[in-house]
N, C-alpha and C positions, 0 to 999 in steps of 0.2 A: 724114406726115399720118395721121390716124385712118382715113380711107378707104383709103389705101394699105396700112396695117397690116391692116385688116379683110379686104381683098381678098387679101393675101398669106397670111394665116392660113387663109382659106377655101380657097385653092388647095392649101395643104399638107394640110388636113383632107380635101379632096376626093381627093387622091392616096392618103392612108392609108385612107380609106373604100373607095375603088375597089380597092385592093390587098386589103383584108380580104375582099371578096366575089369575089376572083380576077378582077376586071375590068380587068386590066392591059394588055390588048391595045391599047387606045387611048392608053395613057400612054407617051409616048416620053421618052427621056433629055432632050430639049430642053424638053419641057413641065415635067418635074421640075426641071431645072436652073433654069428660069425661075421656078418657084415658090420654090425655095430662095433664089435671088438676090433675088427680090422681098421675101421674108420677112426676109432678112438686112439688106437696105437699109432696110426699114421699121423694123426694130428698132435700127438704128444710133443713132437719136436718141431712143429711148424707154427708160425705165427699168422699164416694167411688162411687158416681153416675157416670155412663158413659153417656156422652152427646150424643153419636153417635146414640142411638136408637131414641131419641127425634128429633135429627137433621134429620135423615132419614124420620121420620114420617112427619115433616114439609115440607121437600123436596117433598115427594110424594103427600101431600095435595096441594102444589103449582102446581104440574104438573096436578093433577086431576082438579083443579079449572080452570087452563088455558085451558084444553081440553074441559071444559064445557062452555068456553067463559067468565068466571068470573076472568078476569085478575087482577082486583084490589084486590080481595080476595087472589088470588094466590101470588100477590106481598106482601101482609101483611104476609103471611105464610113464604115466602122465606126470607123476611127481619128479621123475628123472628129467622129463622134458622141461618142467618148471625150473628145476635147478640149473639145467643147461642154459636156459634163457636168462636166468638171473646172473649167472657167471659171465654171460656175453653182454650184459646190460641191455637186454632186449625186453623192455617192460611190456610191450604189446603181447609178445608170445608168452611171457611169464604169466600175464593176467589171463590169457585164454587157457593156458594149461591149468592154472589154479582154479578157474571156474569149472573146468571139466573134473578136476580132482574133487571139488566140492560136490558135484553131482554124483560122482562115483562113491564118495564117502557116505552120502545120503542113502544111496542104494544099499549100502552095507549096514545101515541103521546107526551110523556114527554121526549124530546130529552136531556134536561139538566140533568135529573136524570139518563137517560141511560148512558150518557157520564161520569157522576160522579161515578156511581156504577161500570162501567166497568174499569175506570181508577184505582179505588181502588183495584179491583180484579187483574188487571195486576201488580200493585205494589206488592201485596202480592205474586203473582206467581213469580215475579222476585226475591223477597227476599227469597223464598223457594228454588229456583234453581232446581225445579222439572220439567224436560221436559214433563212428562206425564200430569202434571197440565197445563202447558202452551199449550200443544196440545189440551186439553179439552176446554180451554178458546177460542182457535181458532175456535172451533165449534160454539160457541156463536157469535163470531165476524163475521164468515161467514154468519150466519143467519141474523144478524143485517144489514150487508152490502147488502145482497140480498133483504131484506125488503125495504131498501132505494132505490133499483134499481141500485146500483153500482156493476155491475157484475165483473168488473176488480178487485175491492177491495175484493170482495167475493172470487174470484179465488185465489188472493194472500194469503188471510187468510187460505183458504183450503189447499193451497200448503205448506204454513209454518207449519200448523198443521200436515199435512201428513209427512213432513220431521221430525218433533219432534216425531211423533208416531213411525217412523222407527228407530230413535235414541234409543228409549226405547224398541223396539222390540214388540210393541203391535199391533197384527193383528186386534184386535177389534177396536182400535182407527183408524188404517189405513182404515178399512172398513167404519167406520163412516164418515171419511173425503171424501171417494169416493162417499158415498151415500148422504151425507149432502147437496150438492148443488141441489139435486133433491127433498129432503124432508126437511121440516123445523121443524119436531117434533122428530128427532132422540133422542136427550138427553134432550130436553127442556120440 
């Protein structure tokens, strides 16, 4: 029903708004799972559902779990976000989710999954021909190369990402590429 859909959408948006202001103390996995289940159920019979609210919620959950040290749970959330984006034919969000999945797989020591997810993200980024997307993927590559201890490759990735950020005129991405070599949690 429309009321169920509106309530489920409001619950997801409430979660993401609460996260944005760092008010996650009262948000439990049960509340979030309930919001996701409600949204998914409400969308099962609708054709006008916008996948972006659910994708953002899954993305934020992945970030929250990674910061709590629960990388495998974060990986599950971000892979669900990648699949959601794939099903919605949203290559940009799918590429971003796969880049984050690569980063999280690498944190778990799964180099094969890291390479597989990141290669798929790069293919999607090349196909979209969006410099801003390619710049954001370079943030993940910089982080993965730093974690491996390959500072030269990390520097190249940061430099490439910075050049792409300048092409699109994004001062936010430029700043992230300047800061990222110093911090590994900017967008991750």
